[in-house]
Structures are given as C-alpha cells and as structure tokens.
N, C-alpha and C positions, 0 to 999 in steps of 0.2 A: 337536303342541301346544306351548305356551310352555314354555321351559326343557327341551324334549325329553321331558317327562313323557307318560305314556300318558293318553288321554282318559278322563274320569270319567263313567260312566254309572250313574244311580241308577234302580232299578225299584221302584215302589210298588205293593203289592197283596196278594194272598193267594188262597186257593182253588186250583182246578186249573189255572188259566191261567198263573199266575205262574211255577211251576217249568218250564213249557214254554219260556218265554222265556229263563229263566236257563240252561238246559242248553246252548243255543246260544251265548249271550253269554259264558259262562265260557271258551270256547275262543278268544276274540278278544283282541288285545293292548290291553286296557283295564283301568282300575281299576273294579271292579264292586262296587256296594253294593246290597243288597236291604233295603228297609224293609217289614216284614211286619206284617199285622194280628194283633191279639191279642184280638179281640172274639168269637171263636167260642165257642159254649157247648153244642155237641151231642156226643153219644157219650162216648168216652173223655175227650176234652178237657174237656167239661162236668163230668164226675165229678171229675177232678183239680183243676179250678178250684174247685169247691165245697169239696173236702176240704182243699186246701192254700192257698187264697186267693192263687193266682198268676195271672199273665196266661195266656191260652190257648196251649198249646204245639203244637196240631195243625198249623197252617199253617207255623210255624217248622220243625217236623220235616220236612215235605215240601220245604221250601226247602234245608234242610241236606242231604237226600238228593239233591237236584238238583245242588247245587254240590260235593258230595263227590267226591274222587278216590281211592277205595280199591277193594279187591276187591269185586266184585258180591255175594258171599255176605255181606259185612259190612253192606252196605246192605239186603240182604234181611232180615237179622237186625234192623236198626234199624227197618225198616218192618213187621216182623212183627206181626200182630194176633192175640191169643189168642182162640180160639173155643170152648174147652172150657167147659162150664157150671160155672164156679166164680167166686171173687171177682175173678180176672183177666179174666174173659170180657169181650170187646169192647175191652180196653185194648191200645194199641200199645206195643211195646217202646220205641220212640223217645220217646213221651210220658212213659213211666215214667223213662227215663234223664234227660230234661230236668228232671222234677220232682225226681229224686234229686240231680242236679248243682246245682239251685237251693238245695236243702236244705244241701248240702255247702259251697257257696260263700257262701250267704246272699243271693244276688242273681240274679234271672232272667237278666239280660243277661250277667253274668259266667259263669253256667252255660252259656249259648249259646256264648260264646267258647271255653270249655274243650272243649266237645263238638266244636265246629268244628275246633279244633286237633287233637284225637284223630282225627277223621275226614278230615283233610286237605282242608278246605273252601277252595275258591278264591273269593276275594272276602270282603267283610264282610257279615254278617247282623245287622241291627239291628231288634229289635222296636220298633214304632212308639211304644210306651210301656212302662215297667216296672210300670205300675199295672194292677190288676184292674178291668175296665170292663164295662158292660152296654150293648148297643145297644138302642135303642127306635126305633119307627117310628110316626109319626102318619099315619093314612090320610086319604084325601080326605073320608071321611064323619066325620072328627073322632075316631074311635076310636084308641087308643094300644095298641101291642103291644110287650111286653118280651121280649128274648132273640133273638139272631141266628137261631137255629134255628126259632123260632116265627113269624117275620115272613112267610116265603113261604106258610106253611100257611093263613093266613086268606084268601089270594087276593083282596086288595083293592088298589086303586090307591094306591100310596104317595105321600104328599105330601112328607114329609121324614123323615130319620132324625137322631137325636141320641143322645149318649152320657150315661150316668150313672156317675160324676159328670161334669158338663159341663165342669168346669175341669180335666179330666185333663191331666197334663203329659207332653209328649213327651220322649224322651231327647235331650239336647243334641246328641249325635252325629248324630241323625236330621235335625235342623234344619240342622246344619252341612253334611251331606252334600248336601242340596238346594241350599244356598247356593253350594257349591263345584263343583256338577255342570256338565259340558259338555252333558249331555243328561238330561232327566228323563222317564222312561217310566212312564205309568200303565198297568198290565197289564190284559188282559182277565180276566173273572171275574164272579162275581155282583155286579152293580152296586151295589146298596144294602147288601148284607150282607158282601161281602168287600172291595170297593174303597172305598166311601164312608167306612167307619169310620176309615181312615187320613187321609183328606183333610180331615175335619171337626174334627180335633184342633187346639186352639188353638196357634198358632205354625207348625204344619205348613201350615194353609190359607194364612197370610200368606206364608210362605216360598215356596209354589207361586206365589201371585199376583206376588210380587216376584222370581221367579227370573230370573237373567241369561241362563240357557240356554234352549233350546227345551224346551217341555213338549209331549209327544206322547201321545195316547191310542190304544192299540191296541183297536179296537172288537170287541165280541163278534160272532161269525158268526151265532149263533142267539139268539132271544129266550128268556127263562126264565119258565116258568109261575109265577104268584104274585109275580113281581117286575118283570119288564119285558115283560109280555104286550102285544103290539101296538106295542112301541117301535121307532121307526126309529133310524138312526144319529144323527140330529140330536137325537132325544129323549134318547138316552144322554148326549150332550154337554151338553144343556140341563140335565139333572139335576145334572151336575157344576157347571155355572155357577150354578145355584140354591143349591147348598150352599157353593161356594168363591168364586164371584164371576165375573162376565162376563169373558171373555178369559183365564181362568186356564189354558186349553188352547189352544195355538196350531195344532197339527196333529192329524189323525186318520188312523190307518192302517186301511184297509178291504180286505176280500177282494172282488175284483171278478168272480169267475167263478161260473157257476151251480152250485148244490148238486145232486148226483145225486138223482134221484127216490127211489131206495131208501133213502138216508140221510134224506131229508125225511120219508118215511113213518114211519121209526123215531121221529123227533123229534115227529112229529104225534101219536103216541100219548102223548107227554108234554105235549101242548098247546104245543109250541115250533115256531117257524117261522123261516126266514131273516130276518135283519135287513135291512130295506129301506134302501138308501143313497140318501137324498134329497139329491142333490148340490147343487141350487140353494139349499136352505135351509142346508146346511152352509157354502157359500160366503158366504151372506148373514150368517152368524154370524162371519165373519172367519177361518174355518178354512182351513188348507192341507190339501188332500186327497191322501194318498199311497195309491195303489191297487196291487194286485198279487194274484197267485195265491199265497196264503200259508197254505193249509191243507195237512195231510198227507193225501194221497189214498190212502195205504196202510193207513189205519186205519178201522175200522167206525164209530167215534164221531168227531165233528168235533173236531179239535184243530189249532191253528196248527202249522205245520211249524217246528221249533225252529231249523233252520239257515237257512231262507229269511227268517224274521222277524228273526233275529239279524243277518244280512248287511244286510237293509234298514235296520234301526235304526242299524247302524254307519255306513252311507252317509250318514246325516243329519248326522254331526258335521263 
C-alpha cells in the first residue's frame, strides 16, 4: 500500500458470524478494525444494559475473545457463563468485566480499550456507538416490535428496522475507520438484528455510501427463521440497499457448493434453508459476485471457514 503501510480492513457486524471472520483476519499483515453492534438486549447483556444503562456488551465480548492472543484458559474464563441458580445465573464473566471496566473508567469505549490491552487483542475494537440504544422493527403489516431479541419471535416479514433514539451518534473513530479503509467488510450474521443496527446509524450510513474503498458483504449461507425466511442472496442485499442506499455494497461473497443433506435436515427443524444465490438478479443490481467453497466442513453447524474467508477477503485488496 501507499507509504508501505499495511492495508486497512474494517469489519462491521455482530452476532456469531463476525468473530469467525476476525479469527482468520487477525493473522494477516493488515491493520484490522472491528465495528461492533451494541443493540443486543437479550440474556446477560440485556440485564446489564437495564441495570447500568450502558451499551450492550455481549457482541463486544465475543469479538474481544476472537481477537485476543492469550492463554486459552484466560479466554475460557472471560467467556465463562454462570449457571448456578443465584443472582449471577446466566451472566457471562466477560460481560461483567466490561461493565466493571466501564464503571472504573467512566466510559464504555475506554473500558473496551483497557480490557483489549489486558487480553492482548490484535486490532482495534470500536463499539458502533457509546450510547444505549434500542432496535425497533416495523413489520409489513404495520405493527412495530421493540427490542432486538423480540423481533424474530413475532415471525413476521420485516419492512424496516430503526433505532431509538433515531439520532444516536456513532463514535468518531468508527466513521474515520470507514473513511480510511482499504476494504470494508459487512460480516454475515442476523441481517436485521445484528448487521443492520450498525449500518443505519447516522454518519455510518453516509460513510458507507461514500466509501472510497470496496464495500463487500459476506452473505449468510442459511436463512434465519423469523428474520430472513425465504430470502435469496439478492433479498439480503436489497434489504441493505433499502436501509443504507442503492449501490452501498459493491461486492457479495457467496458459498457456491451444495449443503450436505444431513446438515440441511438439522436446519430444517429450525425452519431454515440454504440461501439461494440468484446470480442474474445480483448482477442486475450492479454487484460483483465472489464465489467459493467458504464453509468449514469439519463442523456440525454451518460456519464460514475462518481461514478460507480471510484469504479470500485479503485477495480483494
């Protein structure tokens, strides 16, 4: 790159898909930044949000674990979830540490930086905002559902999602990271509840639309019941266009190999099915399609292969 600096890759997302991408990317010669959702409101995260009025720590915790370079036992401790029936029941140790560090430093982002330093995190982790926010969804029938964890439960077609407050401010470093990136990656994950809350924040949406670098979306391999039932790959991208703007994504990464019948049967029990890659429609939307066998065949649940997808994304720079 110019001035012999390492290329800058920014990954935007949350949920289970984002850490998979990050584990592979952290081993490459890049400047890596993760912009992480803070709209989750379920389980331990929701209880801490309500009691301390801080942004959701759960997705941040998982990203810290993915990017950390310490002894496995320390990460096991950080990710430990209490199961005994007492006041700590259901809480994750990492969530409690993030809450404690926020209290000590007086700032959620500063708390993240301090824990990242202690756990030897490779790359920068930036919450998409330092503010407490709530995700809402307007359904096709006009009903409105509040709360990230509640949205999939109603099992209705989602028309749009929005935040409360709507004028929530992103961290300046998050906007700057997108503006200076050599590649912006929108990670796989729950489209409306993990990915979209990042993209619709004022200034983040415009930074993505005006990005000088390539913006690539790593598409989900399977649909998600109550959220993207029946969605094709083009439907996923169209939802992003509807919320952020036409042309906001330039490329899409898709898995192009058949899914084993045994795995499809497991997902069918959850009313999920493989995402159909409607190539002609994707091309008509102006997208560059990047195909490959990018799942981990050694796992019983479908996950992107962390090293395959990292190498593929690095090749785009």
